[in-house]
A tleap script that builds the chain and sets N, CA, C and O, in Angstrom:
source leaprc.protein.ff14SB
mol = sequence {
  NMET LEU LEU GLY LEU ASP TYR ARG THR LYS
  ARG VAL ILE ASP GLY VAL ALA ALA ALA ALA
  GLY LEU LEU VAL LEU ALA PRO LEU LEU MET
  GLY VAL ARG SER PRO LEU LYS VAL THR SER
  PRO GLY PRO VAL PHE TYR ARG GLN GLU ARG
  VAL GLY LEU HIE GLY LYS ILE PHE GLN MET
  TRP LYS PHE ARG THR MET VAL THR ASN ALA
  ALA LEU LEU GLN GLY ASP LEU GLU ALA HIE
  ASN GLU SER GLN ASP GLY ILE LEU PHE LYS
  ILE LYS ASP ASP PRO ARG ARG THR GLN VAL
  GLY SER PHE LEU ARG ARG THR SER ILE ASP
  GLU LEU PRO GLN LEU ILE ASN VAL LEU VAL
  GLY GLN MET SER LEU VAL GLY PRO ARG PRO
  LEU PRO ILE ARG ASP VAL HIE ALA CPHE
}
set mol.1.N position { 0.797 -1.166 0.029 }
set mol.1.CA position { -0.102 -0.017 0.018 }
set mol.1.C position { 0.933 1.219 0.067 }
set mol.1.O position { 1.930 1.271 0.788 }
set mol.2.N position { 0.552 2.079 -0.729 }
set mol.2.CA position { 1.238 3.466 -0.805 }
set mol.2.C position { 0.753 4.416 0.246 }
set mol.2.O position { -0.427 4.617 0.531 }
set mol.3.N position { 1.862 5.008 0.818 }
set mol.3.CA position { 1.683 6.070 1.930 }
set mol.3.C position { 2.317 7.331 1.627 }
set mol.3.O position { 3.245 7.375 0.819 }
set mol.4.N position { 1.860 8.418 2.249 }
set mol.4.CA position { 2.795 9.811 2.223 }
set mol.4.C position { 2.836 10.193 0.846 }
set mol.4.O position { 1.879 9.999 0.096 }
set mol.5.N position { 4.057 10.803 0.431 }
set mol.5.CA position { 4.229 11.333 -0.855 }
set mol.5.C position { 3.902 10.529 -2.054 }
set mol.5.O position { 3.350 10.991 -3.053 }
set mol.6.N position { 4.366 8.993 -1.863 }
set mol.6.CA position { 3.976 8.051 -2.948 }
set mol.6.C position { 2.411 8.144 -3.376 }
set mol.6.O position { 2.000 8.226 -4.533 }
set mol.7.N position { 1.664 8.115 -2.244 }
set mol.7.CA position { 0.155 8.009 -2.336 }
set mol.7.C position { -0.132 9.405 -3.077 }
set mol.7.O position { -0.744 9.396 -4.145 }
set mol.8.N position { 0.242 10.411 -2.594 }
set mol.8.CA position { -0.251 11.726 -3.224 }
set mol.8.C position { 0.178 11.850 -4.728 }
set mol.8.O position { -0.577 12.314 -5.582 }
set mol.9.N position { 1.458 11.397 -4.989 }
set mol.9.CA position { 1.881 11.490 -6.281 }
set mol.9.C position { 1.048 10.607 -7.202 }
set mol.9.O position { 0.782 11.023 -8.330 }
set mol.10.N position { 0.610 9.389 -6.785 }
set mol.10.CA position { -0.148 8.382 -7.459 }
set mol.10.C position { -1.541 9.254 -7.756 }
set mol.10.O position { -1.986 9.464 -8.885 }
set mol.11.N position { -2.124 9.709 -6.530 }
set mol.11.CA position { -3.527 10.411 -6.701 }
set mol.11.C position { -3.457 11.590 -7.914 }
set mol.11.O position { -4.338 11.756 -8.757 }
set mol.12.N position { -2.194 12.375 -7.806 }
set mol.12.CA position { -2.106 13.488 -8.812 }
set mol.12.C position { -2.167 12.925 -10.209 }
set mol.12.O position { -2.893 13.413 -11.075 }
set mol.13.N position { -1.352 11.841 -10.412 }
set mol.13.CA position { -1.349 11.199 -11.763 }
set mol.13.C position { -2.617 10.654 -12.209 }
set mol.13.O position { -3.027 10.766 -13.364 }
set mol.14.N position { -3.278 10.014 -11.195 }
set mol.14.CA position { -4.641 9.490 -11.516 }
set mol.14.C position { -5.670 10.728 -11.932 }
set mol.14.O position { -6.388 10.707 -12.931 }
set mol.15.N position { -5.608 11.679 -11.083 }
set mol.15.CA position { -6.456 12.790 -11.356 }
set mol.15.C position { -6.267 13.510 -12.870 }
set mol.15.O position { -7.157 13.672 -13.705 }
set mol.16.N position { -4.923 13.873 -12.974 }
set mol.16.CA position { -4.595 14.403 -14.353 }
set mol.16.C position { -5.022 13.334 -15.431 }
set mol.16.O position { -5.703 13.724 -16.380 }
set mol.17.N position { -4.699 12.143 -15.349 }
set mol.17.CA position { -4.929 11.218 -16.297 }
set mol.17.C position { -6.555 10.945 -16.659 }
set mol.17.O position { -6.974 10.797 -17.807 }
set mol.18.N position { -7.274 10.915 -15.597 }
set mol.18.CA position { -8.682 10.785 -15.639 }
set mol.18.C position { -9.204 12.056 -16.328 }
set mol.18.O position { -9.858 11.916 -17.362 }
set mol.19.N position { -8.968 13.295 -15.837 }
set mol.19.CA position { -9.357 14.585 -16.526 }
set mol.19.C position { -9.133 14.734 -17.954 }
set mol.19.O position { -9.945 15.249 -18.723 }
set mol.20.N position { -7.830 14.193 -18.326 }
set mol.20.CA position { -7.323 14.236 -19.748 }
set mol.20.C position { -8.309 13.192 -20.482 }
set mol.20.O position { -8.895 13.559 -21.500 }
set mol.21.N position { -8.487 11.928 -19.983 }
set mol.21.CA position { -9.380 10.900 -20.611 }
set mol.21.C position { -10.668 11.430 -20.830 }
set mol.21.O position { -11.155 11.286 -21.951 }
set mol.22.N position { -11.275 11.992 -19.993 }
set mol.22.CA position { -12.596 12.485 -19.956 }
set mol.22.C position { -12.758 13.487 -21.033 }
set mol.22.O position { -13.696 13.425 -21.828 }
set mol.23.N position { -11.860 14.404 -21.065 }
set mol.23.CA position { -11.929 15.367 -22.136 }
set mol.23.C position { -11.699 14.925 -23.484 }
set mol.23.O position { -12.432 15.303 -24.398 }
set mol.24.N position { -10.629 14.069 -23.686 }
set mol.24.CA position { -10.384 13.441 -24.994 }
set mol.24.C position { -11.679 12.438 -25.455 }
set mol.24.O position { -12.078 12.386 -26.618 }
set mol.25.N position { -12.176 11.771 -24.508 }
set mol.25.CA position { -13.180 10.739 -24.868 }
set mol.25.C position { -14.602 11.465 -24.807 }
set mol.25.O position { -15.603 10.775 -24.999 }
set mol.26.N position { -14.710 12.627 -24.586 }
set mol.26.CA position { -16.054 13.248 -24.326 }
set mol.26.C position { -16.996 13.095 -25.482 }
set mol.26.O position { -18.206 13.017 -25.268 }
set mol.27.N position { -16.475 13.045 -26.776 }
set mol.27.CA position { -17.465 12.991 -27.875 }
set mol.27.C position { -18.001 11.481 -27.791 }
set mol.27.O position { -19.198 11.254 -27.965 }
set mol.28.N position { -17.148 10.527 -27.537 }
set mol.28.CA position { -17.420 9.038 -27.581 }
set mol.28.C position { -18.538 8.847 -26.410 }
set mol.28.O position { -19.572 8.223 -26.644 }
set mol.29.N position { -18.284 9.384 -25.220 }
set mol.29.CA position { -19.003 9.316 -24.116 }
set mol.29.C position { -20.379 9.928 -24.267 }
set mol.29.O position { -21.354 9.427 -23.706 }
set mol.30.N position { -20.468 11.089 -25.079 }
set mol.30.CA position { -21.834 11.640 -25.471 }
set mol.30.C position { -22.514 10.783 -26.486 }
set mol.30.O position { -23.735 10.643 -26.425 }
set mol.31.N position { -21.760 10.160 -27.480 }
set mol.31.CA position { -22.267 9.399 -28.449 }
set mol.31.C position { -22.886 8.064 -28.021 }
set mol.31.O position { -23.644 7.485 -28.800 }
set mol.32.N position { -22.604 7.562 -26.846 }
set mol.32.CA position { -23.246 6.362 -26.403 }
set mol.32.C position { -24.602 6.555 -25.898 }
set mol.32.O position { -25.351 5.588 -25.756 }
set mol.33.N position { -24.952 7.714 -25.626 }
set mol.33.CA position { -26.224 7.947 -24.876 }
set mol.33.C position { -27.421 7.691 -25.897 }
set mol.33.O position { -28.407 7.099 -25.456 }
set mol.34.N position { -27.406 8.067 -27.141 }
set mol.34.CA position { -28.465 7.843 -28.057 }
set mol.34.C position { -28.803 6.404 -28.249 }
set mol.34.O position { -29.932 5.960 -28.038 }
set mol.35.N position { -27.774 5.676 -28.663 }
set mol.35.CA position { -28.044 4.091 -28.892 }
set mol.35.C position { -28.711 3.570 -27.599 }
set mol.35.O position { -29.781 2.964 -27.647 }
set mol.36.N position { -28.150 3.783 -26.605 }
set mol.36.CA position { -28.735 3.325 -25.264 }
set mol.36.C position { -30.114 3.734 -25.058 }
set mol.36.O position { -30.912 2.836 -24.786 }
set mol.37.N position { -30.530 4.908 -25.136 }
set mol.37.CA position { -31.848 5.198 -24.961 }
set mol.37.C position { -32.859 4.857 -26.048 }
set mol.37.O position { -34.025 4.622 -25.730 }
set mol.38.N position { -32.415 4.815 -27.464 }
set mol.38.CA position { -33.407 4.228 -28.427 }
set mol.38.C position { -33.679 2.882 -28.250 }
set mol.38.O position { -34.811 2.439 -28.445 }
set mol.39.N position { -32.624 2.093 -27.853 }
set mol.39.CA position { -32.788 0.507 -27.806 }
set mol.39.C position { -33.079 -0.019 -26.596 }
set mol.39.O position { -33.318 -1.224 -26.521 }
set mol.40.N position { -33.106 0.824 -25.418 }
set mol.40.CA position { -33.603 0.041 -24.193 }
set mol.40.C position { -34.051 1.237 -23.228 }
set mol.40.O position { -33.264 2.130 -22.913 }
set mol.41.N position { -35.196 1.192 -22.845 }
set mol.41.CA position { -35.714 2.144 -21.891 }
set mol.41.C position { -34.833 2.073 -20.593 }
set mol.41.O position { -34.158 1.090 -20.289 }
set mol.42.N position { -34.923 3.237 -19.862 }
set mol.42.CA position { -34.107 3.219 -18.707 }
set mol.42.C position { -32.967 4.348 -18.621 }
set mol.42.O position { -32.884 5.137 -19.563 }
set mol.43.N position { -32.173 4.450 -17.644 }
set mol.43.CA position { -31.123 5.285 -17.419 }
set mol.43.C position { -30.023 4.997 -18.449 }
set mol.43.O position { -30.016 3.919 -19.044 }
set mol.44.N position { -29.046 5.983 -18.684 }
set mol.44.CA position { -27.931 5.523 -19.540 }
set mol.44.C position { -26.895 5.142 -18.554 }
set mol.44.O position { -26.071 4.306 -18.923 }
set mol.45.N position { -26.806 5.642 -17.316 }
set mol.45.CA position { -25.849 5.049 -16.432 }
set mol.45.C position { -26.353 4.050 -15.353 }
set mol.45.O position { -27.503 4.063 -14.914 }
set mol.46.N position { -25.423 3.221 -14.988 }
set mol.46.CA position { -25.671 2.293 -14.028 }
set mol.46.C position { -24.776 2.615 -12.840 }
set mol.46.O position { -23.589 2.872 -13.042 }
set mol.47.N position { -25.292 2.613 -11.598 }
set mol.47.CA position { -24.498 2.850 -10.413 }
set mol.47.C position { -24.567 1.652 -9.466 }
set mol.47.O position { -25.671 1.223 -9.130 }
set mol.48.N position { -23.433 1.088 -9.019 }
set mol.48.CA position { -23.559 0.107 -8.097 }
set mol.48.C position { -22.483 0.202 -7.068 }
set mol.48.O position { -21.287 0.383 -7.298 }
set mol.49.N position { -23.064 0.053 -5.884 }
set mol.49.CA position { -22.215 0.267 -4.528 }
set mol.49.C position { -21.022 -0.854 -4.613 }
set mol.49.O position { -21.235 -2.062 -4.718 }
set mol.50.N position { -19.842 -0.295 -4.554 }
set mol.50.CA position { -18.559 -0.928 -4.406 }
set mol.50.C position { -17.919 -0.815 -3.222 }
set mol.50.O position { -18.229 0.174 -2.558 }
set mol.51.N position { -16.945 -1.704 -2.674 }
set mol.51.CA position { -16.079 -1.449 -1.599 }
set mol.51.C position { -14.780 -1.010 -2.037 }
set mol.51.O position { -14.087 -1.657 -2.822 }
set mol.52.N position { -14.440 0.134 -1.507 }
set mol.52.CA position { -12.935 0.517 -1.913 }
set mol.52.C position { -12.086 0.455 -0.774 }
set mol.52.O position { -12.298 -0.242 0.219 }
set mol.53.N position { -11.011 1.292 -0.975 }
set mol.53.CA position { -9.927 1.364 -0.061 }
set mol.53.C position { -10.406 1.557 1.448 }
set mol.53.O position { -11.219 2.429 1.757 }
set mol.54.N position { -9.861 0.713 2.318 }
set mol.54.CA position { -10.234 0.625 3.640 }
set mol.54.C position { -11.688 0.423 3.925 }
set mol.54.O position { -12.229 0.956 4.894 }
set mol.55.N position { -12.317 -0.347 3.081 }
set mol.55.CA position { -13.730 -0.806 3.185 }
set mol.55.C position { -14.618 0.333 2.857 }
set mol.55.O position { -15.810 0.123 3.082 }
set mol.56.N position { -14.331 1.395 2.415 }
set mol.56.CA position { -15.135 2.695 2.187 }
set mol.56.C position { -16.092 2.269 1.024 }
set mol.56.O position { -15.611 1.895 -0.045 }
set mol.57.N position { -17.473 2.326 1.228 }
set mol.57.CA position { -18.431 2.209 0.070 }
set mol.57.C position { -18.674 3.300 -0.802 }
set mol.57.O position { -18.945 4.398 -0.315 }
set mol.58.N position { -18.610 3.131 -2.082 }
set mol.58.CA position { -18.962 4.357 -2.959 }
set mol.58.C position { -19.751 3.798 -4.081 }
set mol.58.O position { -19.879 2.582 -4.228 }
set mol.59.N position { -20.285 4.681 -4.877 }
set mol.59.CA position { -21.075 4.512 -6.195 }
set mol.59.C position { -20.156 4.407 -7.364 }
set mol.59.O position { -19.565 5.404 -7.780 }
set mol.60.N position { -20.010 3.178 -7.932 }
set mol.60.CA position { -19.225 3.013 -9.184 }
set mol.60.C position { -20.120 3.225 -10.415 }
set mol.60.O position { -21.147 2.576 -10.616 }
set mol.61.N position { -19.653 4.171 -11.205 }
set mol.61.CA position { -20.428 4.521 -12.502 }
set mol.61.C position { -20.081 3.591 -13.765 }
set mol.61.O position { -18.888 3.370 -13.971 }
set mol.62.N position { -20.973 3.068 -14.564 }
set mol.62.CA position { -20.839 2.434 -15.885 }
set mol.62.C position { -21.923 2.836 -16.614 }
set mol.62.O position { -22.910 3.309 -16.050 }
set mol.63.N position { -21.855 2.696 -17.882 }
set mol.63.CA position { -22.793 2.739 -18.758 }
set mol.63.C position { -23.676 1.580 -18.739 }
set mol.63.O position { -23.141 0.472 -18.779 }
set mol.64.N position { -25.026 1.670 -18.681 }
set mol.64.CA position { -25.965 0.494 -18.349 }
set mol.64.C position { -25.801 -0.414 -19.732 }
set mol.64.O position { -25.823 0.077 -20.860 }
set mol.65.N position { -25.644 -1.744 -19.458 }
set mol.65.CA position { -25.571 -2.799 -20.418 }
set mol.65.C position { -26.599 -3.738 -20.211 }
set mol.65.O position { -26.660 -4.645 -21.041 }
set mol.66.N position { -27.492 -3.730 -19.217 }
set mol.66.CA position { -28.394 -4.763 -19.010 }
set mol.66.C position { -29.866 -4.096 -18.998 }
set mol.66.O position { -30.011 -2.875 -18.943 }
set mol.67.N position { -30.844 -4.922 -19.048 }
set mol.67.CA position { -32.005 -4.439 -18.744 }
set mol.67.C position { -32.153 -3.929 -17.351 }
set mol.67.O position { -31.458 -4.367 -16.435 }
set mol.68.N position { -33.213 -2.841 -17.161 }
set mol.68.CA position { -33.266 -2.152 -16.079 }
set mol.68.C position { -33.598 -3.091 -14.691 }
set mol.68.O position { -33.209 -2.706 -13.588 }
set mol.69.N position { -34.269 -4.213 -14.844 }
set mol.69.CA position { -34.457 -5.001 -13.775 }
set mol.69.C position { -33.634 -6.083 -13.602 }
set mol.69.O position { -34.123 -7.014 -12.963 }
set mol.70.N position { -32.289 -6.228 -14.085 }
set mol.70.CA position { -31.282 -7.078 -14.171 }
set mol.70.C position { -30.996 -7.756 -12.736 }
set mol.70.O position { -30.823 -8.962 -12.560 }
set mol.71.N position { -30.981 -6.858 -11.845 }
set mol.71.CA position { -30.772 -7.436 -10.381 }
set mol.71.C position { -31.748 -8.142 -9.927 }
set mol.71.O position { -31.441 -9.019 -9.120 }
set mol.72.N position { -33.104 -7.992 -10.273 }
set mol.72.CA position { -34.120 -8.833 -9.805 }
set mol.72.C position { -34.200 -10.221 -10.553 }
set mol.72.O position { -34.823 -11.166 -10.069 }
set mol.73.N position { -33.560 -10.288 -11.714 }
set mol.73.CA position { -33.478 -11.506 -12.558 }
set mol.73.C position { -32.336 -12.287 -12.205 }
set mol.73.O position { -32.276 -13.415 -12.695 }
set mol.74.N position { -31.410 -11.903 -11.442 }
set mol.74.CA position { -30.406 -12.573 -11.185 }
set mol.74.C position { -30.553 -13.868 -10.334 }
set mol.74.O position { -29.929 -14.913 -10.514 }
set mol.75.N position { -31.361 -13.651 -9.505 }
set mol.75.CA position { -31.703 -14.678 -8.516 }
set mol.75.C position { -32.109 -16.110 -9.404 }
set mol.75.O position { -31.671 -17.226 -9.126 }
set mol.76.N position { -33.053 -15.797 -10.535 }
set mol.76.CA position { -33.318 -16.941 -11.325 }
set mol.76.C position { -32.069 -17.549 -12.185 }
set mol.76.O position { -32.047 -18.635 -12.764 }
set mol.77.N position { -31.139 -16.665 -12.125 }
set mol.77.CA position { -29.906 -17.257 -12.900 }
set mol.77.C position { -28.676 -17.760 -12.235 }
set mol.77.O position { -27.681 -18.106 -12.872 }
set mol.78.N position { -28.770 -17.794 -10.886 }
set mol.78.CA position { -27.767 -18.141 -10.097 }
set mol.78.C position { -27.255 -19.536 -10.344 }
set mol.78.O position { -26.083 -19.862 -10.150 }
set mol.79.N position { -28.219 -20.357 -10.793 }
set mol.79.CA position { -27.784 -21.818 -11.062 }
set mol.79.C position { -26.924 -21.890 -12.298 }
set mol.79.O position { -26.240 -22.891 -12.515 }
set mol.80.N position { -26.938 -20.971 -13.023 }
set mol.80.CA position { -26.111 -20.904 -14.314 }
set mol.80.C position { -24.799 -20.123 -14.118 }
set mol.80.O position { -24.225 -19.704 -15.123 }
set mol.81.N position { -24.254 -19.886 -12.829 }
set mol.81.CA position { -23.088 -19.021 -12.600 }
set mol.81.C position { -21.926 -19.889 -13.071 }
set mol.81.O position { -21.726 -21.043 -12.691 }
set mol.82.N position { -21.178 -19.202 -13.945 }
set mol.82.CA position { -19.919 -19.888 -14.617 }
set mol.82.C position { -18.600 -19.554 -13.859 }
set mol.82.O position { -17.542 -20.062 -14.232 }
set mol.83.N position { -18.653 -18.734 -12.834 }
set mol.83.CA position { -17.542 -18.435 -12.040 }
set mol.83.C position { -16.933 -19.731 -11.428 }
set mol.83.O position { -17.643 -20.618 -10.956 }
set mol.84.N position { -15.631 -19.784 -11.464 }
set mol.84.CA position { -14.974 -21.136 -10.949 }
set mol.84.C position { -15.113 -20.988 -9.335 }
set mol.84.O position { -15.326 -22.031 -8.719 }
set mol.85.N position { -15.034 -20.067 -8.779 }
set mol.85.CA position { -15.201 -20.111 -7.205 }
set mol.85.C position { -16.597 -19.989 -6.752 }
set mol.85.O position { -16.878 -20.287 -5.591 }
set mol.86.N position { -17.542 -19.553 -7.620 }
set mol.86.CA position { -18.929 -19.611 -7.155 }
set mol.86.C position { -19.242 -18.200 -6.360 }
set mol.86.O position { -20.395 -17.931 -6.023 }
set mol.87.N position { -18.385 -17.517 -6.147 }
set mol.87.CA position { -18.483 -16.240 -5.459 }
set mol.87.C position { -18.964 -15.072 -6.435 }
set mol.87.O position { -20.019 -14.451 -6.303 }
set mol.88.N position { -18.067 -14.891 -7.381 }
set mol.88.CA position { -18.520 -13.770 -8.380 }
set mol.88.C position { -19.638 -14.475 -9.163 }
set mol.88.O position { -19.738 -15.700 -9.226 }
set mol.89.N position { -20.459 -13.613 -9.747 }
set mol.89.CA position { -21.429 -14.144 -10.587 }
set mol.89.C position { -21.260 -13.667 -12.145 }
set mol.89.O position { -21.381 -12.496 -12.504 }
set mol.90.N position { -20.984 -14.676 -12.941 }
set mol.90.CA position { -20.602 -14.503 -14.235 }
set mol.90.C position { -21.383 -15.473 -15.171 }
set mol.90.O position { -21.528 -16.660 -14.877 }
set mol.91.N position { -21.889 -14.906 -16.333 }
set mol.91.CA position { -22.565 -15.778 -17.325 }
set mol.91.C position { -22.126 -15.329 -18.522 }
set mol.91.O position { -22.287 -14.126 -18.729 }
set mol.92.N position { -21.505 -16.116 -19.543 }
set mol.92.CA position { -20.967 -15.657 -20.693 }
set mol.92.C position { -21.921 -14.942 -21.623 }
set mol.92.O position { -21.646 -13.820 -22.049 }
set mol.93.N position { -23.017 -15.559 -21.939 }
set mol.93.CA position { -24.005 -15.143 -22.718 }
set mol.93.C position { -25.326 -14.732 -21.931 }
set mol.93.O position { -26.418 -15.271 -22.109 }
set mol.94.N position { -25.055 -13.646 -20.991 }
set mol.94.CA position { -26.212 -13.288 -19.936 }
set mol.94.C position { -27.258 -12.757 -20.696 }
set mol.94.O position { -27.035 -11.767 -21.392 }
set mol.95.N position { -28.541 -13.348 -20.659 }
set mol.95.CA position { -29.826 -12.899 -21.107 }
set mol.95.C position { -30.063 -11.604 -20.812 }
set mol.95.O position { -30.595 -10.931 -21.696 }
set mol.96.N position { -29.765 -11.030 -19.660 }
set mol.96.CA position { -30.104 -9.718 -19.334 }
set mol.96.C position { -29.464 -8.732 -19.936 }
set mol.96.O position { -29.720 -7.581 -19.583 }
set mol.97.N position { -28.589 -8.954 -20.873 }
set mol.97.CA position { -27.631 -7.930 -21.486 }
set mol.97.C position { -28.560 -7.264 -22.901 }
set mol.97.O position { -29.269 -7.972 -23.617 }
set mol.98.N position { -28.405 -6.087 -23.050 }
set mol.98.CA position { -29.062 -5.374 -24.237 }
set mol.98.C position { -28.170 -5.565 -25.394 }
set mol.98.O position { -27.014 -5.961 -25.239 }
set mol.99.N position { -28.674 -5.294 -26.553 }
set mol.99.CA position { -27.874 -5.525 -27.684 }
set mol.99.C position { -26.720 -4.563 -27.766 }
set mol.99.O position { -25.598 -4.983 -28.050 }
set mol.100.N position { -26.973 -3.144 -27.503 }
set mol.100.CA position { -25.993 -2.123 -27.473 }
set mol.100.C position { -25.103 -2.493 -26.004 }
set mol.100.O position { -23.951 -2.076 -25.879 }
set mol.101.N position { -25.673 -3.195 -25.083 }
set mol.101.CA position { -24.665 -3.451 -23.869 }
set mol.101.C position { -23.825 -4.347 -24.224 }
set mol.101.O position { -22.699 -4.204 -23.748 }
set mol.102.N position { -24.036 -5.471 -25.090 }
set mol.102.CA position { -23.133 -6.370 -25.525 }
set mol.102.C position { -22.013 -5.750 -26.159 }
set mol.102.O position { -20.860 -6.074 -25.874 }
set mol.103.N position { -22.312 -4.814 -27.062 }
set mol.103.CA position { -21.122 -4.185 -27.804 }
set mol.103.C position { -20.214 -3.295 -26.718 }
set mol.103.O position { -18.984 -3.252 -26.695 }
set mol.104.N position { -21.053 -2.659 -25.905 }
set mol.104.CA position { -20.226 -1.903 -24.893 }
set mol.104.C position { -19.263 -2.600 -24.072 }
set mol.104.O position { -18.166 -2.129 -23.772 }
set mol.105.N position { -19.704 -3.761 -23.704 }
set mol.105.CA position { -18.977 -4.698 -22.911 }
set mol.105.C position { -17.844 -5.231 -23.505 }
set mol.105.O position { -16.747 -5.269 -22.949 }
set mol.106.N position { -18.129 -5.731 -24.859 }
set mol.106.CA position { -17.056 -6.252 -25.720 }
set mol.106.C position { -15.855 -5.327 -26.024 }
set mol.106.O position { -14.708 -5.719 -26.239 }
set mol.107.N position { -16.275 -4.049 -26.011 }
set mol.107.CA position { -15.228 -3.016 -26.378 }
set mol.107.C position { -14.865 -2.341 -25.145 }
set mol.107.O position { -14.054 -1.419 -25.237 }
set mol.108.N position { -15.356 -2.665 -23.951 }
set mol.108.CA position { -14.965 -2.047 -22.670 }
set mol.108.C position { -15.434 -0.567 -22.625 }
set mol.108.O position { -15.004 0.102 -21.685 }
set mol.109.N position { -16.203 -0.012 -23.459 }
set mol.109.CA position { -16.632 1.347 -23.494 }
set mol.109.C position { -17.628 1.421 -22.191 }
set mol.109.O position { -17.739 2.491 -21.591 }
set mol.110.N position { -18.228 0.450 -21.842 }
set mol.110.CA position { -19.037 0.608 -20.517 }
set mol.110.C position { -18.374 0.856 -19.305 }
set mol.110.O position { -19.030 1.166 -18.311 }
set mol.111.N position { -16.979 0.744 -19.264 }
set mol.111.CA position { -16.179 1.039 -18.080 }
set mol.111.C position { -15.700 2.548 -18.052 }
set mol.111.O position { -15.237 3.069 -17.038 }
set mol.112.N position { -15.851 3.177 -19.224 }
set mol.112.CA position { -15.370 4.590 -19.269 }
set mol.112.C position { -15.896 5.583 -18.117 }
set mol.112.O position { -15.156 6.359 -17.511 }
set mol.113.N position { -17.009 5.476 -17.944 }
set mol.113.CA position { -17.576 6.443 -16.856 }
set mol.113.C position { -16.946 6.349 -15.518 }
set mol.113.O position { -17.086 7.269 -14.712 }
set mol.114.N position { -16.202 5.196 -15.214 }
set mol.114.CA position { -15.376 5.062 -14.108 }
set mol.114.C position { -14.388 6.077 -13.953 }
set mol.114.O position { -14.034 6.397 -12.819 }
set mol.115.N position { -13.815 6.721 -15.147 }
set mol.115.CA position { -12.968 7.927 -14.955 }
set mol.115.C position { -13.455 8.885 -14.073 }
set mol.115.O position { -12.674 9.536 -13.380 }
set mol.116.N position { -14.783 9.061 -14.017 }
set mol.116.CA position { -15.341 10.050 -12.912 }
set mol.116.C position { -15.049 9.571 -11.638 }
set mol.116.O position { -14.676 10.409 -10.816 }
set mol.117.N position { -15.144 8.308 -11.263 }
set mol.117.CA position { -14.771 7.740 -9.920 }
set mol.117.C position { -13.246 7.992 -9.674 }
set mol.117.O position { -12.895 8.361 -8.554 }
set mol.118.N position { -12.318 7.810 -10.673 }
set mol.118.CA position { -10.855 8.222 -10.562 }
set mol.118.C position { -10.737 9.693 -10.420 }
set mol.118.O position { -10.052 10.127 -9.494 }
set mol.119.N position { -11.296 10.462 -11.188 }
set mol.119.CA position { -11.115 11.910 -10.914 }
set mol.119.C position { -11.511 12.369 -9.532 }
set mol.119.O position { -10.892 13.299 -9.015 }
set mol.120.N position { -12.561 11.740 -8.867 }
set mol.120.CA position { -12.913 12.295 -7.458 }
set mol.120.C position { -12.189 11.496 -6.434 }
set mol.120.O position { -12.437 11.727 -5.251 }
set mol.121.N position { -11.295 10.555 -6.763 }
set mol.121.CA position { -10.504 9.805 -5.815 }
set mol.121.C position { -11.189 8.576 -5.204 }
set mol.121.O position { -10.733 8.101 -4.164 }
set mol.122.N position { -12.272 8.032 -5.807 }
set mol.122.CA position { -12.755 6.858 -5.316 }
set mol.122.C position { -12.201 5.619 -5.742 }
set mol.122.O position { -12.408 4.590 -5.098 }
set mol.123.N position { -11.451 5.640 -6.870 }
set mol.123.CA position { -10.899 4.451 -7.522 }
set mol.123.C position { -9.527 5.124 -8.168 }
set mol.123.O position { -9.351 6.340 -8.241 }
set mol.124.N position { -8.604 4.137 -8.615 }
set mol.124.CA position { -7.371 4.386 -9.235 }
set mol.124.C position { -7.418 3.840 -10.449 }
set mol.124.O position { -8.162 2.915 -10.775 }
set mol.125.N position { -6.533 4.465 -11.225 }
set mol.125.CA position { -6.393 3.784 -12.646 }
set mol.125.C position { -5.688 2.361 -12.622 }
set mol.125.O position { -5.964 1.441 -13.393 }
set mol.126.N position { -4.792 2.329 -11.676 }
set mol.126.CA position { -4.073 1.069 -11.443 }
set mol.126.C position { -4.192 0.688 -10.053 }
set mol.126.O position { -3.953 1.408 -9.084 }
set mol.127.N position { -4.642 -0.687 -10.050 }
set mol.127.CA position { -4.892 -1.175 -8.738 }
set mol.127.C position { -5.929 -2.203 -8.725 }
set mol.127.O position { -6.432 -2.450 -9.822 }
set mol.128.N position { -6.368 -2.875 -7.680 }
set mol.128.CA position { -7.425 -3.821 -7.620 }
set mol.128.C position { -8.499 -3.392 -7.826 }
set mol.128.O position { -8.776 -2.281 -7.374 }
set mol.129.N position { -9.545 -4.200 -8.643 }
set mol.129.CA position { -10.842 -3.732 -8.931 }
set mol.129.C position { -11.725 -3.721 -7.645 }
set mol.129.O position { -11.815 -4.745 -6.968 }
set mol.130.N position { -12.369 -2.589 -7.306 }
set mol.130.CA position { -13.298 -2.790 -6.206 }
set mol.130.C position { -14.415 -3.688 -6.487 }
set mol.130.O position { -15.041 -3.607 -7.544 }
set mol.131.N position { -14.698 -4.578 -5.540 }
set mol.131.CA position { -15.693 -5.637 -5.700 }
set mol.131.C position { -17.093 -5.030 -5.223 }
set mol.131.O position { -17.197 -4.085 -4.442 }
set mol.132.N position { -18.194 -5.747 -5.838 }
set mol.132.CA position { -19.512 -5.288 -5.404 }
set mol.132.C position { -19.649 -5.765 -3.898 }
set mol.132.O position { -18.876 -6.591 -3.412 }
set mol.133.N position { -20.668 -5.193 -3.216 }
set mol.133.CA position { -20.927 -5.401 -1.818 }
set mol.133.C position { -21.218 -6.932 -1.752 }
set mol.133.O position { -20.707 -7.615 -0.865 }
set mol.134.N position { -21.988 -7.431 -2.635 }
set mol.134.CA position { -22.562 -8.801 -2.678 }
set mol.134.C position { -21.435 -9.762 -2.541 }
set mol.134.O position { -21.433 -10.728 -1.779 }
set mol.135.N position { -20.307 -9.348 -3.490 }
set mol.135.CA position { -19.149 -10.365 -3.580 }
set mol.135.C position { -18.276 -10.319 -2.438 }
set mol.135.O position { -17.656 -11.327 -2.102 }
set mol.136.N position { -18.162 -9.067 -1.719 }
set mol.136.CA position { -17.328 -8.834 -0.687 }
set mol.136.C position { -17.933 -9.685 0.626 }
set mol.136.O position { -17.159 -10.345 1.319 }
set mol.137.N position { -19.278 -9.630 0.902 }
set mol.137.CA position { -19.934 -10.333 1.964 }
set mol.137.C position { -19.624 -11.855 1.686 }
set mol.137.O position { -19.352 -12.602 2.626 }
set mol.138.N position { -19.669 -12.306 0.380 }
set mol.138.CA position { -19.403 -13.886 0.018 }
set mol.138.C position { -18.142 -14.327 0.482 }
set mol.138.O position { -18.017 -15.477 0.901 }
set mol.139.N position { -17.085 -13.441 0.447 }
set mol.139.CA position { -15.817 -13.758 0.953 }
set mol.139.C position { -15.773 -14.210 2.335 }
set mol.139.O position { -14.697 -14.508 2.852 }
savepdb mol mol.pdb
quit
């Protein structure tokens, strides 16, 4: 774990890189809105509570790639979990994904709003991925 000057230096690099990334990628980020709204009703963004550094809970931002009631449908799909450890929930061809959402995931464009989390200091560009609260409790 980084402390003191090392931590502050990493934080500055994260902030500058996230701000630059958001500026450069702004046209792409704005261009994602229309296809999402036209093909699937609901919000453009998806927020999920994640556990960050020192157990602090924060809202992680992503573009929405699934139907709006995906969390409710997960219980019915638990038997199809393909994760080796059974803790994380993964299905290769998840039926809850939207058509645009499949493209966003395949290209990782759905992850770009996380630059906002990096900019405000909730995440880092490099480091462990924050887990959903559900998965932290499973450990």
